[in-house]
C-alpha positions as CSV (number, residue, x, y, z in Angstrom):
1,X,45.8,80.6,-54.1
2,X,45.5,77.7,-56.6
3,X,46.1,74.1,-55.9
4,X,46.3,72.0,-52.8
5,X,48.4,72.4,-49.7
6,X,49.2,69.2,-47.7
7,X,50.7,69.5,-44.2
8,X,52.2,66.2,-42.8
9,X,54.1,65.7,-39.6
10,X,54.6,63.3,-36.7
11,X,52.2,63.4,-33.8
12,X,52.6,66.4,-31.6
13,X,54.4,68.4,-34.3
14,X,51.7,71.0,-34.2
15,X,50.0,70.0,-37.5
16,X,46.5,71.3,-36.6
17,X,47.7,74.7,-35.4
18,X,49.9,75.2,-38.4
19,X,47.2,74.1,-40.9
20,X,44.7,76.3,-39.2
21,X,47.0,79.3,-39.5
22,X,47.5,78.6,-43.2
23,X,43.7,78.3,-43.7
24,X,43.2,81.7,-42.0
25,X,45.6,83.3,-44.5
26,X,44.2,81.8,-47.7
27,X,40.5,81.1,-47.0
28,X,41.2,77.4,-46.9
29,X,39.2,74.3,-46.1
30,X,40.8,71.9,-43.6
31,X,40.6,68.2,-44.5
32,X,41.9,65.6,-42.2
33,X,44.2,62.7,-43.2
34,X,44.2,60.8,-39.9
35,X,43.1,57.2,-39.7
36,X,41.8,57.4,-36.2
37,X,40.3,60.9,-36.2
38,X,37.6,59.6,-38.5
39,X,35.9,58.0,-35.5
40,X,33.3,59.7,-33.3
41,X,33.4,59.1,-29.6
42,X,37.2,59.4,-28.9
43,X,38.0,63.1,-29.5
44,X,40.4,63.4,-26.6
45,X,42.3,60.1,-27.2
46,X,42.6,60.8,-31.0
47,X,43.4,64.5,-30.4
48,X,40.7,65.8,-32.7
49,X,40.9,69.4,-33.6
50,X,38.3,71.8,-32.2
51,X,38.0,73.7,-35.4
52,X,35.7,72.4,-38.1
53,X,37.7,69.9,-40.3
54,X,36.3,67.6,-43.0
55,X,36.6,63.9,-42.3
56,X,36.9,64.2,-38.6
57,X,34.4,62.2,-36.5
58,X,32.5,60.9,-39.6
59,X,32.1,57.2,-38.6
60,X,30.8,55.4,-35.5
61,X,33.1,53.2,-33.5
62,X,31.6,50.0,-34.9
63,X,32.4,51.0,-38.5
64,X,35.3,49.2,-40.2
65,X,37.2,52.0,-41.8
66,X,38.8,51.5,-45.2
67,X,41.3,53.6,-47.1
68,X,39.2,53.2,-50.2
69,X,36.2,54.8,-48.6
70,X,38.3,57.5,-47.1
71,X,39.9,58.2,-50.5
72,X,36.4,58.7,-52.1
73,X,35.4,61.2,-49.4
74,X,38.7,63.0,-49.4
75,X,38.6,63.5,-53.2
76,X,35.1,64.8,-53.0
77,X,36.1,67.3,-50.2
78,X,39.1,68.5,-52.1
79,X,37.2,68.9,-55.4
80,X,34.4,70.7,-53.7
81,X,36.8,73.2,-52.1
82,X,38.5,73.9,-55.4
83,X,35.2,74.3,-57.2
84,X,34.2,76.9,-54.7
85,X,37.5,78.8,-55.1
86,X,38.9,77.8,-51.7
87,X,42.3,76.2,-51.0
88,X,42.1,72.6,-49.7
89,X,44.5,72.1,-46.8
90,X,45.0,68.4,-46.2
91,X,46.5,67.8,-42.7
92,X,47.4,64.6,-40.9
93,X,50.0,62.1,-39.8
94,X,48.7,58.9,-41.4
95,X,50.9,58.5,-44.5
96,X,48.6,56.2,-46.5
97,X,45.6,58.5,-45.9
98,X,47.6,61.5,-47.0
99,X,48.6,59.8,-50.3
100,X,45.1,58.5,-50.8
101,X,43.7,62.0,-50.4
102,X,46.2,63.5,-52.9
103,X,46.5,60.8,-55.5
104,X,44.5,58.2,-57.3
105,X,45.8,55.1,-55.5
106,X,44.8,51.7,-56.8
107,X,43.5,50.3,-53.5
108,X,42.6,46.7,-52.8
109,X,38.9,45.9,-52.4
110,X,37.1,45.5,-49.1
111,X,36.7,41.9,-47.9
112,X,33.7,39.9,-48.8
113,X,31.2,39.6,-45.9
114,X,32.4,37.1,-43.3
115,X,35.8,36.5,-44.8
116,X,37.7,38.6,-42.4
117,X,36.2,36.7,-39.5
118,X,37.0,33.4,-41.2
119,X,40.7,34.3,-41.6
120,X,40.9,35.6,-38.0
121,X,39.5,32.2,-36.8
122,X,42.1,30.5,-39.0
123,X,44.9,32.6,-37.6
124,X,43.8,32.0,-34.0
125,X,43.3,28.2,-34.5
126,X,46.6,27.4,-36.3
127,X,48.8,30.1,-34.9
128,X,50.8,32.9,-36.5
129,X,53.6,30.7,-37.9
130,X,51.3,28.3,-39.8
131,X,49.0,31.2,-40.9
132,X,52.1,33.0,-42.3
133,X,53.2,29.8,-44.0
134,X,49.8,29.6,-45.7
135,X,50.2,33.1,-46.8
136,X,53.7,32.3,-48.2
137,X,52.1,29.6,-50.4
138,X,49.4,32.0,-51.7
139,X,51.3,35.3,-51.9
140,X,55.1,35.0,-51.4
141,X,55.6,38.8,-51.9
142,X,53.1,39.7,-49.2
143,X,54.6,37.1,-46.8
144,X,58.0,38.7,-47.2
145,X,56.5,42.1,-46.1
146,X,54.5,40.8,-43.1
147,X,55.7,39.3,-39.8
148,X,54.0,36.2,-38.6
149,X,53.1,37.9,-35.3
150,X,51.3,40.7,-37.1
151,X,47.9,39.2,-36.9
152,X,46.0,42.1,-38.5
153,X,48.2,42.3,-41.6
154,X,48.5,38.5,-42.0
155,X,44.7,38.2,-41.9
156,X,44.3,41.1,-44.4
157,X,46.9,39.6,-46.7
158,X,45.1,36.2,-46.7
159,X,41.8,38.0,-47.5
160,X,43.4,39.8,-50.5
161,X,45.1,36.6,-51.7
162,X,41.7,34.9,-51.7
163,X,40.3,37.6,-53.9
164,X,43.2,37.5,-56.3
165,X,44.9,40.7,-55.0
166,X,48.0,41.3,-53.0
167,X,49.0,43.3,-49.9
168,X,52.1,44.1,-51.8
169,X,51.1,44.9,-55.4
170,X,53.6,44.8,-58.3
171,X,53.1,48.5,-59.0
172,X,52.9,50.6,-55.9
173,X,52.0,54.2,-56.6
174,X,52.4,55.2,-52.9
175,X,55.8,56.9,-53.5
176,X,55.2,58.5,-57.0
177,X,55.0,62.2,-57.5
178,X,51.7,62.0,-59.3
179,X,48.8,63.9,-57.6
180,X,45.3,64.7,-58.8
181,X,45.8,68.5,-58.5
182,X,48.9,70.7,-58.3
183,X,50.0,70.1,-54.7
184,X,52.6,71.6,-52.3
185,X,53.5,68.9,-49.7
186,X,55.0,70.3,-46.5
187,X,56.7,68.2,-43.8
188,X,56.8,69.7,-40.3
189,X,60.3,69.3,-38.8
190,X,60.6,69.4,-35.0
191,X,63.8,68.3,-33.2
192,X,63.3,64.9,-31.6
193,X,63.9,66.1,-28.0
194,X,61.3,68.7,-28.4
195,X,58.9,66.2,-30.0
196,X,59.4,63.8,-27.1
197,X,58.6,66.6,-24.6
198,X,55.5,67.6,-26.4
199,X,54.2,64.1,-26.5
200,X,54.7,63.7,-22.8
201,X,52.9,66.9,-22.1
202,X,50.0,66.1,-24.4
203,X,49.6,62.7,-22.9
204,X,49.3,64.1,-19.4
205,X,46.8,66.6,-20.6
206,X,44.6,63.9,-22.1
207,X,44.1,62.4,-18.6
208,X,43.4,65.9,-17.2
209,X,40.8,66.4,-19.8
210,X,38.9,63.2,-19.0
211,X,40.2,60.5,-21.4
212,X,39.4,57.8,-18.9
213,X,35.7,58.6,-18.9
214,X,35.8,58.9,-22.7
215,X,37.3,55.4,-23.1
216,X,35.0,53.9,-20.6
217,X,32.0,55.2,-22.5
218,X,33.4,54.0,-25.8
219,X,33.9,50.5,-24.6
220,X,30.3,50.2,-23.6
221,X,29.4,50.0,-27.3
222,X,30.6,47.7,-30.1
223,X,34.0,48.6,-31.6
224,X,35.2,47.6,-35.0
225,X,38.6,46.0,-35.5
226,X,40.0,49.2,-36.9
227,X,38.6,51.3,-34.0
228,X,40.3,49.0,-31.6
229,X,43.7,50.0,-33.1
230,X,43.4,53.5,-31.7
231,X,46.7,54.1,-29.8
232,X,46.1,54.2,-26.0
233,X,42.7,52.6,-26.0
234,X,43.9,49.4,-24.3
235,X,46.2,51.2,-21.9
236,X,43.6,53.6,-20.6
237,X,41.1,50.8,-20.2
238,X,43.4,48.3,-18.5
239,X,46.2,50.1,-16.6
240,X,46.3,52.4,-13.6
241,X,46.6,56.1,-14.6
242,X,50.3,56.5,-14.1
243,X,51.2,53.3,-15.9
244,X,48.8,54.1,-18.7
245,X,50.3,57.6,-19.1
246,X,53.8,56.2,-19.2
247,X,53.0,53.4,-21.7
248,X,51.0,55.7,-24.1
249,X,53.9,58.2,-24.0
250,X,56.4,55.4,-24.9
251,X,54.3,54.1,-27.7
252,X,53.5,57.5,-29.1
253,X,57.2,58.4,-29.2
254,X,57.9,55.2,-31.1
255,X,55.1,56.0,-33.5
256,X,56.4,59.5,-34.0
257,X,59.8,58.1,-35.0
258,X,58.1,55.9,-37.6
259,X,56.2,59.0,-39.0
260,X,59.5,60.9,-39.2
261,X,61.0,58.1,-41.4
262,X,57.8,58.0,-43.5
263,X,57.9,61.7,-44.0
264,X,61.2,61.7,-45.6
265,X,60.1,59.2,-48.2
266,X,57.3,61.4,-49.6
267,X,58.3,62.6,-53.1
268,X,58.7,66.4,-53.4
269,X,58.2,67.1,-49.7
270,X,59.5,70.4,-48.4
271,X,60.6,70.5,-44.8
272,X,59.6,73.5,-42.7
273,X,60.8,74.1,-39.2
274,X,57.8,73.8,-36.7
275,X,59.6,74.4,-33.4
276,X,58.3,78.0,-33.5
277,X,54.9,79.7,-33.4
278,X,52.3,78.2,-35.8
279,X,51.9,81.6,-37.5
280,X,55.6,81.7,-38.4
281,X,55.5,78.2,-39.8
282,X,52.3,79.1,-41.8
283,X,54.0,82.1,-43.3
284,X,57.0,79.9,-44.4
285,X,54.6,77.4,-45.9
286,X,52.8,80.0,-48.0
287,X,56.1,81.3,-49.3
288,X,56.9,77.9,-50.6
289,X,53.5,77.3,-52.1
290,X,53.4,80.7,-53.9
291,X,57.0,80.2,-55.2
292,X,56.0,76.8,-56.6
293,X,52.9,78.2,-58.3
294,X,55.1,80.6,-60.3
295,X,57.1,77.6,-61.7
296,X,56.0,75.8,-64.8
297,X,53.8,72.8,-64.0
298,X,55.5,69.4,-64.1
299,X,54.1,66.9,-66.5
300,X,53.3,63.4,-65.3
301,X,52.9,60.7,-67.9
């Protein structure tokens, strides 16, 4: 089959199982689009797939992940699969990573050495409101898009403003239909009640599989700022098991709702019901992909 297949869905929608079933049917290469599965050392907490998948566990926990570096690696993995006559199957739930894999996004540069620490110290010294006011002076558009209490994004926006860039560029290609290769983008649709149930079950299973030992070992080594954003890391480390399980479930459900909203903004996405066996969902995806390949290619200009 020609082209790329992308499978996006909220956490616990069954993305990995569905993507693997698609790969089995078309001799596909699985490529992850998950911002936290890029890290080694937290396979349980980040729900990493057992099956070999490109861009899973590629960086140590002290590495500051960047979308730009991920994009470079994702493009290489997709191009390699196509050159070898295989179907790249991009699968994940991080919207920006998905778009970075599929398109040529104009991404802001990484910060200069030491500047992130500088702006973090500024934020901590003057407080969120004054740091946000400083951002408003330097980049009003970014300040409108960032809350003063969002330390990470205020710091990143100040970094970019210092380099002459913006957290909110004038021309955002995130929602355009342009992709590097012909691509079928599939959104997995699971009723909210079923999604909530799956999230609760999966969270309990993490503890049964030993996530507490995993987190304990991870915290014995240096962690980058991006690695510290892994959902559940603080809860497992700081709370009793029952409280941590409940809090992770609550936050994961909230994140899944955000992903569902993001999903519906993806241009050209085709929704496929995923509250059924993965094999059935995979068959439906392939019907869509094959039907699209028989249509004339759309020009982008």
